N, C-alpha and C positions, 0 to 999 in steps of 0.2 A: 339586629340591633333590637336594642331595648331603648325606650323613651322612658325619661325620668323628668316629670314637670317639663319645664323649657329646655334643659340641658340634655344633650344626647350623650350616651355611653354606649361604649361597643360591647357587644357580647362576644367573647374569645370563640365561642363554639359556633357561631354564625358564620359561614363562609360559604356562600352559594357558589362562587368561582373562585379558586384559591388564589390566582395570580392576581385577583382583583381587590385584595384585601385593603392594599395601599390606597388604592382610589377610593374605596368605600370611608376609609378615615379621611382623606383629604375632603371629600364633599361635606362629611360631618363638621370638620373644623371649619369649612366656609360657612356652612350654616350656622353654626354656634357664633362665630365672629360677627357674622351680619347681623344675628339677633342682639348682641350685646350692643352693636353700633346703633340701631335702631332704638334701644332702650335709652341710650344717650341723646337720641333725637327726639325725645318725648312721644313715646310709644305709651305712656302711662301718664295722664293729667288729672292731677287731684282736683276735686270739686272746688276747695277752696282757692284755688289758683284762677278760677274763671269768674272773672268779673260779670255781672248780670247787666244786660241792657235790653231796651223795649225795641221789641221789632214793629215794621210797618203795619201789622195787624193788632198790636197794642198789647200782645203777650210778652211777659218778662220772660228772658231765656239766658241761660248761661251755655255758651258753645262749648260742650265737653270736648269734641273732637272734630277737628278740620283741619285744612290745608294751612288755616292760619296759626294754629298750636301745636301740630303733631305731624306724624308721619303720614296720615290718612290723606289723599289726594282727590277722591273721587266721589265722596261722599262726607255728610257731616251727620254729628249726634249731639243733641242739645237737651237740657232740662228744661222744661217750659213750666210756668206758673201763671195761672188766671186768678186773680183774686175772687174770694166770695161775692156772689151778687153782681158779677159783670161779665163781659163778654169780648172775645175777639171780634174784629172787624170781618166782614165778609170779604174774601179776597180769593184769589186763585194762582197758581203757579203755570206760566206756559211751558216751562222746560222741565221743573224738577217733580219728581214723584216723591209722596211723603209716607212715612209710616208713623203713626202715633201709638204710644202704649201708655196708658193709664195707670199710675203709680197709686194716687192718693184722691179722694173726692169724687163727685158724680157730676154730670153734665149732659147737656143736650149736644150732640154731634149732629151739625146740619152739612149734608155731603150732596151737592146739587140739589135736586127737589125732594130728597128724602131727609127723615132727620130720626136719629137712634138715641135711647139713653144709654150713656156709658158709664162704666165704673171701675174700679181698679181690676187690673187682670185682663181687660179688653184691649185689642189691637184692632187699628183701623186703617185700611189702605186707601190711600188718597191720590188718584192717578192725576197726571199733569191737565191743566185745563178745567178741571172740576172746582166750582165755587164752593167753599166751605168756610165754617167758623164754629166755635165753641161758645155755648152759653152755660156758664156756671151759675145755676139756679141755688147751689148750696150756701150752707151757712161756713164752709171751710174752703180754704184754697184748693185749687185744682192742680195737681203736680202731674206731669207726663213727660215721658220721652218723645223725643222727634227726629227721627232719621229722616233725611234728604239725600236723594242723589239726583243729578249732582248735587253738591254742597249748598248749603243755603246762602242766598244772595238777596240783598234788599231789591236789587234791580230786576229779580225774578219773581217778586211780589206786585200782582196789580190789585188794587182795590175795587171793591165792588160795592155800590152804593147799597145801604141798607133797605130802604124802599124796594129798589129793584130785588135785593135778595128774599125778601118776603114775597113779593110776587112769584118769583121762582119756586119757592118753597109750597106757595098756594097753589102751583101749577099753571099760573097765569101768565108765565113767559119762560122762554129757554135762553141760554148764553146767546145761541145763535140771534135770537130777537133783540137781545140788548146790542149787540154787536152792528145791526142793520141802521 
């Protein structure tokens, strides 16, 4: 078998088990029809079709792929924007883990009691339960991709008071202390 892009093509010389050739053809045709069916069910979602909205943490996102608009069921992918000289609110997610991938701009990423300067090309792993926020100190908007698993839900975002968050970064408290 040879693969060409997304469509399957049979190589007539490939036949590991001669009496199974029709079985291979049947599997390929099923895979091809499943792919065509998934394309009709929004496997490709154009950015222009994604309406921006503000999340609980204050970032502006366009949900690119999720169960709400595509064939994806167990995660979500969004483009997020944090305007220049603003920050998202401190928060954490009890259930979902996140991956941020910075596309444009620079910011300070606060993750638990640590902070990092992030720039285009940086990927950030955010485990469930870790307080985090982005502080865009730059003159340009910060653009990033955000992948959540399970997919993003407002209900899985728990806000964290900024005063407490600053104490967390300064090492004067932990998330466990806040919950006592």
